MDAnalysis code that builds the backbone (N, CA, C; Angstrom):
import MDAnalysis as mda
import numpy as np

u = mda.Universe.empty(312, n_residues=104, atom_resindex=np.repeat(np.arange(104), 3), trajectory=True)
u.add_TopologyAttr("name", ["N", "CA", "C"] * 104)
u.add_TopologyAttr("resid", np.arange(1, 105))
u.add_TopologyAttr("resname", ["MET", "ALA", "ILE", "VAL", "GLU", "THR", "ARG", "TYR", "GLU", "HIS", "ILE", "VAL", "LEU", "ASP", "GLU", "GLY", "GLY", "MET", "PRO", "GLN", "ILE", "ALA", "GLY", "THR", "THR", "MET", "LYS", "VAL", "VAL", "GLU", "LEU", "VAL", "THR", "ALA", "GLN", "GLN", "ALA", "TYR", "GLY", "TRP", "SER", "PRO", "GLU", "GLU", "LEU", "ALA", "PHE", "GLN", "PHE", "PRO", "HIS", "LEU", "THR", "LEU", "GLY", "GLN", "VAL", "HIS", "SER", "ALA", "LEU", "ALA", "TYR", "TYR", "TRP", "ASP", "HIS", "GLN", "GLU", "GLU", "LEU", "ASP", "ARG", "GLU", "ILE", "ALA", "ARG", "GLY", "LEU", "ALA", "LEU", "ALA", "ASP", "ASP", "LEU", "GLN", "ARG", "ARG", "GLY", "PRO", "VAL", "ALA", "PRO", "ILE", "VAL", "ALA", "ARG", "LEU", "GLY", "THR", "ARG", "ARG", "THR", "GLY"])
u.atoms.positions = np.array([
    [0.705, -1.112, 0.071],
    [0.285, -0.137, -0.141],
    [0.900, 1.302, 0.040],
    [0.878, 2.256, -1.083],
    [1.413, 3.241, -0.712],
    [0.601, 4.301, 0.011],
    [1.743, 4.847, 0.702],
    [0.890, 6.323, 1.634],
    [2.010, 7.034, 1.280],
    [1.142, 8.322, 1.454],
    [1.728, 9.834, 0.896],
    [1.525, 10.257, 1.880],
    [2.852, 10.914, 2.735],
    [2.690, 11.968, 4.054],
    [2.315, 13.157, 3.413],
    [1.413, 13.707, 4.398],
    [1.115, 14.979, 4.404],
    [1.462, 15.987, 5.091],
    [1.520, 17.838, 5.182],
    [1.656, 18.283, 6.349],
    [0.837, 18.173, 7.651],
    [0.492, 17.604, 7.674],
    [-0.704, 17.117, 9.160],
    [0.067, 15.808, 9.730],
    [0.627, 15.980, 10.787],
    [1.631, 15.286, 11.716],
    [1.017, 13.837, 11.321],
    [-0.141, 13.470, 11.635],
    [-1.138, 12.111, 12.026],
    [-2.144, 11.815, 10.987],
    [-1.907, 12.676, 9.564],
    [-2.369, 12.269, 8.658],
    [-1.840, 11.797, 7.409],
    [-2.349, 10.556, 6.768],
    [-1.462, 10.349, 5.418],
    [-3.094, 9.826, 4.401],
    [-2.420, 10.371, 3.218],
    [-2.948, 10.092, 2.248],
    [-2.641, 8.175, 1.913],
    [-4.422, 7.669, 1.770],
    [-4.029, 6.350, 0.991],
    [-3.882, 6.053, -0.590],
    [-3.712, 4.922, -1.027],
    [-3.510, 4.801, -2.381],
    [-4.885, 5.680, -3.548],
    [-5.941, 5.833, -2.997],
    [-6.906, 6.612, -3.220],
    [-7.122, 7.979, -3.500],
    [-5.793, 8.466, -2.927],
    [-5.852, 9.599, -2.058],
    [-7.028, 10.421, -1.493],
    [-7.234, 9.654, -0.320],
    [-8.415, 9.593, 0.865],
    [-7.317, 9.776, 1.994],
    [-8.021, 11.262, 2.758],
    [-6.614, 11.275, 3.745],
    [-7.480, 10.176, 5.120],
    [-6.448, 9.556, 5.635],
    [-6.874, 8.737, 7.028],
    [-5.686, 8.922, 7.978],
    [-6.176, 8.383, 9.314],
    [-5.260, 8.742, 10.633],
    [-4.144, 7.722, 10.522],
    [-2.703, 8.020, 10.322],
    [-1.751, 7.524, 10.544],
    [-1.605, 6.532, 11.307],
    [-1.256, 5.168, 11.381],
    [-1.242, 3.956, 11.772],
    [-2.623, 3.386, 12.417],
    [-3.489, 3.834, 11.679],
    [-5.030, 3.237, 11.867],
    [-5.515, 3.450, 10.387],
    [-6.597, 2.379, 10.241],
    [-7.542, 2.478, 9.128],
    [-8.513, 3.275, 9.165],
    [-9.004, 4.453, 9.626],
    [-9.609, 5.453, 10.141],
    [-9.423, 6.557, 9.066],
    [-10.458, 6.555, 8.061],
    [-10.771, 8.061, 7.454],
    [-10.788, 9.085, 8.354],
    [-10.378, 10.119, 7.572],
    [-10.577, 11.528, 8.398],
    [-12.286, 11.594, 8.133],
    [-12.931, 10.827, 7.181],
    [-14.470, 11.457, 7.229],
    [-15.129, 10.378, 8.163],
    [-14.677, 9.700, 8.250],
    [-15.035, 8.800, 9.350],
    [-15.924, 9.635, 10.525],
    [-14.013, 9.823, 11.409],
    [-14.317, 11.069, 12.538],
    [-14.707, 11.961, 12.245],
    [-14.953, 12.838, 11.157],
    [-16.122, 13.826, 11.062],
    [-17.153, 13.441, 10.892],
    [-17.544, 12.734, 10.192],
    [-19.059, 12.048, 10.494],
    [-19.427, 12.172, 11.798],
    [-19.064, 11.185, 12.840],
    [-19.029, 10.938, 13.972],
    [-19.187, 12.286, 15.062],
    [-18.254, 13.308, 14.780],
    [-18.324, 14.786, 15.458],
    [-20.004, 15.161, 14.763],
    [-19.861, 15.038, 13.646],
    [-21.224, 15.580, 13.488],
    [-22.491, 15.182, 13.589],
    [-22.467, 13.883, 13.575],
    [-23.465, 13.291, 13.852],
    [-24.411, 13.312, 15.820],
    [-22.778, 13.394, 16.464],
    [-23.441, 13.452, 17.714],
    [-22.880, 14.698, 18.562],
    [-22.229, 15.501, 17.506],
    [-21.581, 16.964, 18.132],
    [-20.601, 16.866, 19.187],
    [-19.788, 15.838, 18.930],
    [-19.001, 15.450, 20.060],
    [-17.696, 16.699, 19.970],
    [-17.198, 16.624, 20.847],
    [-15.834, 17.331, 21.004],
    [-14.918, 16.903, 20.852],
    [-13.633, 17.138, 20.701],
    [-12.437, 16.410, 20.328],
    [-12.155, 15.541, 21.199],
    [-12.218, 16.229, 22.615],
    [-12.038, 15.367, 23.487],
    [-12.893, 14.056, 23.675],
    [-14.048, 14.274, 23.496],
    [-15.047, 13.101, 23.153],
    [-15.091, 12.187, 22.053],
    [-14.155, 12.664, 21.157],
    [-13.696, 12.117, 19.953],
    [-12.780, 10.981, 20.466],
    [-12.023, 11.594, 20.946],
    [-10.709, 10.550, 21.662],
    [-11.216, 9.639, 22.671],
    [-12.239, 10.079, 23.399],
    [-12.880, 8.906, 24.147],
    [-13.540, 7.709, 23.736],
    [-14.445, 8.384, 22.469],
    [-15.122, 7.306, 22.042],
    [-13.900, 6.305, 20.746],
    [-13.241, 6.705, 20.498],
    [-12.306, 6.138, 19.765],
    [-11.137, 6.023, 20.305],
    [-10.844, 5.069, 21.364],
    [-9.793, 5.194, 22.244],
    [-8.186, 4.686, 21.687],
    [-8.094, 4.269, 20.293],
    [-7.081, 4.021, 19.834],
    [-7.011, 5.299, 19.070],
    [-7.175, 6.166, 19.031],
    [-6.795, 7.544, 18.438],
    [-6.211, 8.591, 20.013],
    [-5.303, 9.111, 19.442],
    [-4.774, 10.287, 20.464],
    [-5.430, 11.682, 20.366],
    [-5.603, 12.086, 21.162],
    [-6.079, 13.581, 20.873],
    [-5.208, 14.631, 19.822],
    [-4.312, 14.156, 19.717],
    [-3.255, 14.681, 18.901],
    [-3.512, 14.481, 17.086],
    [-3.930, 13.159, 17.139],
    [-4.693, 12.579, 16.181],
    [-5.745, 13.030, 15.738],
    [-6.903, 13.127, 16.905],
    [-8.008, 13.934, 16.592],
    [-8.009, 15.428, 16.192],
    [-7.225, 16.238, 16.661],
    [-6.782, 17.466, 16.231],
    [-6.715, 17.841, 14.615],
    [-5.706, 16.957, 14.693],
    [-5.047, 17.205, 13.329],
    [-6.091, 16.802, 12.230],
    [-6.829, 15.463, 12.553],
    [-7.831, 15.039, 11.429],
    [-8.727, 16.197, 11.564],
    [-9.075, 16.685, 12.721],
    [-9.709, 17.569, 12.159],
    [-9.628, 19.525, 11.630],
    [-8.238, 19.383, 11.726],
    [-7.739, 20.491, 10.972],
    [-7.630, 20.014, 9.864],
    [-7.297, 19.100, 9.393],
    [-7.071, 18.279, 7.842],
    [-8.620, 18.908, 6.967],
    [-9.648, 18.701, 8.087],
    [-11.035, 18.745, 7.588],
    [-11.328, 20.152, 6.873],
    [-11.032, 21.105, 8.585],
    [-11.342, 22.314, 8.289],
    [-10.385, 22.796, 6.808],
    [-9.273, 22.223, 6.522],
    [-8.823, 22.823, 5.599],
    [-9.157, 22.379, 4.119],
    [-9.417, 21.298, 3.923],
    [-10.532, 20.688, 3.006],
    [-11.463, 20.306, 3.124],
    [-12.621, 21.308, 3.637],
    [-13.685, 21.056, 4.110],
    [-14.623, 20.876, 2.801],
    [-14.608, 21.533, 1.637],
    [-15.691, 21.619, 0.532],
    [-15.392, 20.103, -0.184],
    [-13.971, 19.674, -0.273],
    [-14.023, 18.206, -0.736],
    [-14.239, 17.376, -0.212],
    [-13.897, 17.612, 1.509],
    [-14.382, 16.051, 2.093],
    [-15.878, 15.909, 2.335],
    [-16.532, 17.256, 2.310],
    [-18.279, 17.310, 2.616],
    [-18.753, 16.800, 1.200],
    [-18.270, 16.590, 0.290],
    [-18.217, 15.962, -0.971],
    [-18.288, 14.745, -0.934],
    [-17.366, 14.289, -0.539],
    [-16.989, 12.899, -0.161],
    [-18.096, 12.581, 0.876],
    [-18.515, 13.324, 1.895],
    [-19.275, 12.395, 2.811],
    [-20.659, 12.354, 1.917],
    [-21.072, 13.736, 1.381],
    [-22.656, 13.594, 0.721],
    [-22.633, 12.459, -0.346],
    [-21.184, 11.830, -1.104],
    [-21.134, 10.792, -1.808],
    [-21.839, 9.537, -1.242],
    [-20.855, 9.246, 0.079],
    [-21.123, 8.151, 0.567],
    [-22.675, 8.364, 1.165],
    [-23.295, 9.050, 2.041],
    [-24.386, 9.088, 2.272],
    [-25.400, 8.562, 1.374],
    [-25.218, 8.995, 0.252],
    [-26.197, 8.652, -1.209],
    [-25.833, 7.377, -1.461],
    [-24.604, 7.007, -1.533],
    [-24.558, 5.525, -1.943],
    [-25.160, 4.691, -0.739],
    [-24.980, 5.137, 0.484],
    [-26.129, 4.185, 1.705],
    [-27.497, 4.394, 1.299],
    [-27.575, 5.811, 0.960],
    [-29.049, 5.616, 0.775],
    [-29.631, 4.626, -0.333],
    [-29.101, 5.235, -1.575],
    [-29.269, 3.879, -2.734],
    [-29.308, 2.746, -2.506],
    [-28.107, 2.113, -1.834],
    [-28.004, 0.609, -1.388],
    [-29.506, -0.105, -0.441],
    [-29.458, 1.400, 0.690],
    [-30.941, 0.457, 1.398],
    [-32.001, 0.720, 0.624],
    [-32.513, 1.553, -0.261],
    [-33.471, 1.551, -1.049],
    [-33.432, 0.386, -2.226],
    [-32.691, 0.240, -2.313],
    [-32.653, -1.134, -3.418],
    [-32.521, -2.618, -2.926],
    [-32.177, -2.409, -1.683],
    [-32.105, -3.848, -0.704],
    [-33.320, -4.751, -0.443],
    [-33.008, -5.580, -0.213],
    [-34.391, -5.780, 0.262],
    [-34.724, -5.712, 1.822],
    [-35.705, -5.566, 1.816],
    [-36.721, -5.498, 3.242],
    [-36.296, -6.223, 4.375],
    [-35.297, -5.513, 5.431],
    [-35.520, -6.847, 6.472],
    [-36.762, -7.578, 7.406],
    [-37.183, -8.628, 7.409],
    [-38.260, -9.329, 7.816],
    [-38.477, -8.311, 8.792],
    [-38.125, -7.978, 10.115],
    [-38.453, -7.152, 11.298],
    [-39.584, -6.207, 10.786],
    [-38.690, -5.332, 9.779],
    [-38.770, -3.986, 8.943],
    [-40.476, -4.458, 8.503],
    [-40.384, -5.159, 7.674],
    [-41.511, -5.591, 7.185],
    [-43.230, -5.935, 8.090],
    [-42.523, -7.156, 9.292],
    [-43.504, -7.086, 10.413],
    [-43.913, -5.656, 10.617],
    [-43.074, -5.035, 10.819],
    [-43.531, -3.831, 11.815],
    [-44.096, -3.024, 11.281],
    [-44.002, -2.753, 9.532],
    [-44.632, -2.141, 8.668],
    [-46.107, -2.588, 8.287],
    [-46.465, -3.653, 8.704],
    [-48.041, -4.468, 8.154],
    [-48.379, -4.447, 9.520],
    [-47.902, -4.208, 11.155],
    [-48.947, -3.744, 12.435],
    [-49.643, -3.085, 12.301],
    [-50.882, -3.310, 12.672],
    [-51.541, -2.280, 13.011],
    [-52.253, -1.580, 14.105],
    [-52.591, -0.475, 13.979],
    [-52.256, 0.416, 15.679],
    [-54.455, 0.336, 15.824],
    [-54.377, 0.625, 17.281],
    [-55.413, 0.571, 17.797],
    [-56.623, -0.210, 18.137],
])
C-alpha cells in the first residue's frame, strides 16, 4: 500500500488519495461524520475512539477544516450511496412485520 505523507503530522493519504489517520485504518471523513452526527468535542472523540490520541483527532479535524469542501463532497457521496443501497436492498423481515402491524 502506497502512503503519502501530508503536512499534517497524523494524516496520510491512502492509494486512492483519501486522507486517513496515520497508523490506523480510520478515514478523516469517518471521524468527522461521527463528530457531526453526535456533536462530540475533540476530547469526546478521543474518548469514543480510544485507539486515537487527542493529537490525532485534532490533526484530523484541522485537515477537515482546511479541505472542507472536498471532504463534504465525499461525505455526501457516501451518504447518497448508503441511501441508494438501502432503497434497493431487501426489506429486513422485522421491518416488514412492523410495517404491517395495525394500531388501535
